[in-house]
ROZAKE-103536 format. One record per atom (N, C-alpha, C): residue in one letter; x, y, z. Coordinates in steps of 0.2 Angstrom, whole numbers, plus 5000, padded with zeros to 4 digits. Layout:
# ROZAKE-103536
AXYZ;...
END
This chain:
# ROZAKE-103536
X492450024993;X493150034995;X493050104999;X493450095005;X493350155010;X494050185011;X494750135012;X495250165013;X495850145009;X496150195007;X496850185003;X497350195006;X497850135006;X498450155008;X499050165003;X499350235004;X499750255000;X500450255002;X500950224999;X501650225002;X502050284998;X502350335003;X502650375000;X503150395005;X503650455002;X504250465007;X504250525011;X504850525015;X504950605018;X505250645015;X505450635008;X505650685004;X505250704999;X505450764995;X504950784990;X505150774983;X505850734982;X506150724975;X506250794973;X506550784966;X506850844962;X506350874958;X505850854956;X505350874951;X504750894954;X504550954953;X503850974955;X503250934953;X503350884948;X502750864947;X502550804952;X502950784957;X502850734961;X502350774966;X502650824968;X502150864974;X501550884969;X501450894964;X500750914960;X500450844960;X500750784958;X500350734958;X500050704965;X500450714971;X500150724978;X499550764980;X499650834977;X499050864978;X498450844974;X498550824968;X497950794963;X497750734967;X498050684969;X497850624974;X497550644978;X497650684983;X497350714989;X496650734987;X496550774983;X495950804980;X495550744978;X495650694974;X495250644971;X495050594978;X495550584982;X495450544988;X494750574992;X494750634992;X494250684997;X493650674992;X493550694986;X493050684982;X492750614982;X493050574983;X492750504982;X492650474989;X492750524993;X492650505001;X492950445004;X493650435001;X494150385003;X494550405009;X494550365013;X495150385019;X495850365018;X496350415019;X496950395017;X497350355024;X497750315022;X498150275027;X498750295025;X499250305029;X499950325027;X500450315032;X501050315032;X501650315036;X501650365043;X501250415042;X501150455049;X501650505050;X502050515044;X502550575045;X502250645043;X502650705045;X502350755044;X502850795038;X503250765035;X503650795032;X503850765024;X503950785019;X504050765012;X503450755009;X503350695004;X502750695001;X502250665005;X502550635009;X501950595014;X501650655019;X501950695021;X501650765025;X501350795020;X501450805015;X501150855010;X500450825009;X500450755008;X499850715005;X499450725012;X499550705017;X499250715024;X498850775023;X499350835023;X499050905025;X498550925020;X498650895013;X498050915009;X497450885010;X497550825011;X496850785013;X496650815018;X496850835023;X496650865030;X496350925028;X496650975024;X496451035021;X495751035018;X495650975014;X495150985010;X494550935014;X494650925021;X494050895024;X494150815024;X494650795023;X494650725022;X494850675030;X494850615030;X495050585035;X495750555034;X496250555038;X496950535037;X497150485044;X497450425042;X497550395047;X498350375046;X498750395051;X499550375051;X499750335054;X500250285053;X500450235057;X501250245057;X501550255063;X502250275062;X502550235068;X503250205066;X503650165072;X503850215076;X503950205082;X504150245088;X504850275086;X505250225083;X505950255081;X506050295076;X505450305072;X505450355067;X504950415068;X504650415074;X504150465074;X504450525076;X505150525078;X505550595079;X506050605072;X506150555069;X506650565063;X506150585058;X505650555056;X505050575051;X504550635054;X504550655060;X504150705063;X503550675063;X503250635068;X502550625067;X502050675067;X501650665061;X501050715061;X500650715067;X500550775068;X500150785076;X499450805074;X499150815068;X498550835068;X498150795064;X498350725064;X497850675059;X497150665062;X496850625060;X496150595061;X496350555066;X496850515065;X497050455069;X497750445067;X498050445073;X498950425072;X499150365078;X499450315075;X499650255079;X500350265079;X500650255085;X501250245086;X501450185087;X501850125082;X501950055084;X502550045086;X502749995087;X503449975089;X503849955083;X503749935078;X504149915073;X503849935066;X504349925061;X504049925054;X503649875052;X503849825055;X503349755053;X502649775056;X502549795062;X501849815064;X501549875060;X502049925058;X501749975054;X501449945048;X501849915044;X501649885038;X501049835037;X501049795043;X500449755045;X499849785046;X499849845050;X499349885051;X499049925045;X499549955041;X499349985034;X499049935030;X499249875030;X498949835025;X498149815028;X498049795034;X497449785037;X496949825035;X497049885036;X496649945035;X496549955028;X496949945024;X496849955017;X496349915012;X496049955008;X495649915003;X495949904997;X496449954996;X496949954990;X497549984991;X498049984988;X498850014989;X499050044982;X499350124985;X499650154980;X500450154982;X500850154977;X501550174978;X501650244974;X501850294978;X502150354974;X502850354974;X503150384969;X503750394968;X504250414975;X504650364976;X505150364981;X505750314981;X505950304987;X506650264987;X506350184988;X506850144991;X506750074991;X506350064998;X506250105002;X505550095005;X505050075004;X504850115000;X504150114996;X504150064991;X504650054988;X504749994983;X504549934987;X504949934993;X504849854996;X504249854998;X503849905000;X503149905004;X502649884998;X502649914992;X502249884986;X502349824984;X502949804983;X503149734981;X502949674986;X503049694993;X502749654997;X501849644996;X501649694996;X500849684996;X500549654991;X501049664984;X500949644977;X501049564978;X501549534982;X501749474982;X501149444985;X500849484992;X500349434995;X499849434990;X499549464985;X499149454980;X499249384977;X499849384975;X500049314971;X499949254975;X500049264982;X499949214988;X499349204990;X498849244987;X498149234990;X498049254996;X498649295000;X498549325006;X497949385007;X497949415002;X497249465001;X497249464994;X496549504992;X496449514985;X496249594985;X496849624987;X496749704986;X497149724980;X496849774977;X497149804971;X497849854972;X498349844969;X498949884970;X499049904964;X499349974965;X499450024959;X500150064961;X500450084955;X501050104955;X500850184951;X500950234955;X500950314951;X501550324949;X501550314942;X502150324937;X502250394935;X502450434939;X502550504938;X503150524934;X503150554929;X503650564925;X504050504922;X503850444922;X504150384921;X504650354927;X504450384932;X504850364937;X504950284938;X504350244937;X504450174938;X504350134932;X504550164927;X504650134920;X505150064920;X505750084923;X506150024925;X505949974928;X505549984934;X505249934937;X504749894934;X504349924929;X503949884924;X504349844919;X504849864916;X505249834912;X505649774916;X505849774921;X506049724926;X505549664927;X504949694930;X504449644930;X504249614923;X504149644917;X504049614911;X504549574911;X505249584911;X505749534910;X505649474914;X505449484919;X505349424924;X504849374923;X504349404918;X503849364915;X504049324910;X504449374905;X504849334899;X505249274902;X505549274908;X506049234909;X505749184914;X505049174914;X504649124917;X504649134924;X504749184928;X504649184936;X504149214938;X503749254934;X503149284936;X502749274930;X501949254932;X501449244928;X501249304925;X501049324918;X500849384915;X500249404919;X499749354921;X499149384924;X499349414931;X499849404934;X500149434940;X500249504939;X500649514934;X501049574931;X500349624929;X499949584925;X499349634924;X498949654929;X498949614935;X498549634941;X498949704944;X499449714944;X499949774946;X499749834942;X499449874943;X499149934938;X499749994939;X499950004933;X500450064932;X500050114929;X499950184932;X499650234928;X500050294929;X500050354926;X500350414925;X500050474928;X499250454930;X498950514933;X498550484941;X498550514944;X498150494951;X497350474949;X497150514945;X496450494944;X496250434939;X496750424934;X496750364931;X496850294935;X497350304940;X497650254944;X497050244948;X496850284952;X496350264957;X495650244954;X495450274947;X494850234945;X495050164943;X495550154940;X495750084938;X495750034945;X496050064951;X496050024957;X495350014959;X494950064959;X494250044961;X493850004957;X493949994951;X493749944947;X494049884946;X494449874949;X494949814948;X494649754954;X494649704952;X494549644955;X495049594955;X495349574960;X495749524958;X495549454956;X495649424951;X495249374948;X495549304949;X496249304952;X496649244952;X496749234960;X496649174962;X496849134968;X497149074968;X497849074971;X498049004970;X497648944972;X497748884968;X497348824970;X497348814978;X497948814980;X498148794988;X497748844993;X497448894990;X497148934996;X496348934996;X496048935000;X495248924999;X494948965003;
END
């Protein structure tokens, strides 16, 4: 594993634990010699994550749509920065570069991004591990929703088990590094 795509936001949230987790994640990425791939912004948690990885000597690849490069203030000192034409192109490039995916606490954009790549594992489009950094129980209700989806017969339990929820960056990253997606739909060869 060489590249970790992290979905995160342009805000900091209200609790200092979010920024603390970002700093811890950055340290672990650099210690494990993993390249960060993220949304390319210089503000909020995404900017803080990129700044910390760079400060520690790590590599950071940012991918930002042209329309957001001013709103999210594209980070200017990354190892690589790609300005793309659309959100679809951004997400596709982030997915292509990733060996695994992590969602930090944020809003619906991050939720949509992690659910999309998680869905792709179910469809056999890729076999890249997906994880949720559940700081302060931020994603507890998402886990409850997905568990209920299993109970109601709309999601296989082994699919839910493949989406890793962890409350610390180290435990999440270690689980992702050790996980192999063990299933693939029969119609995919």
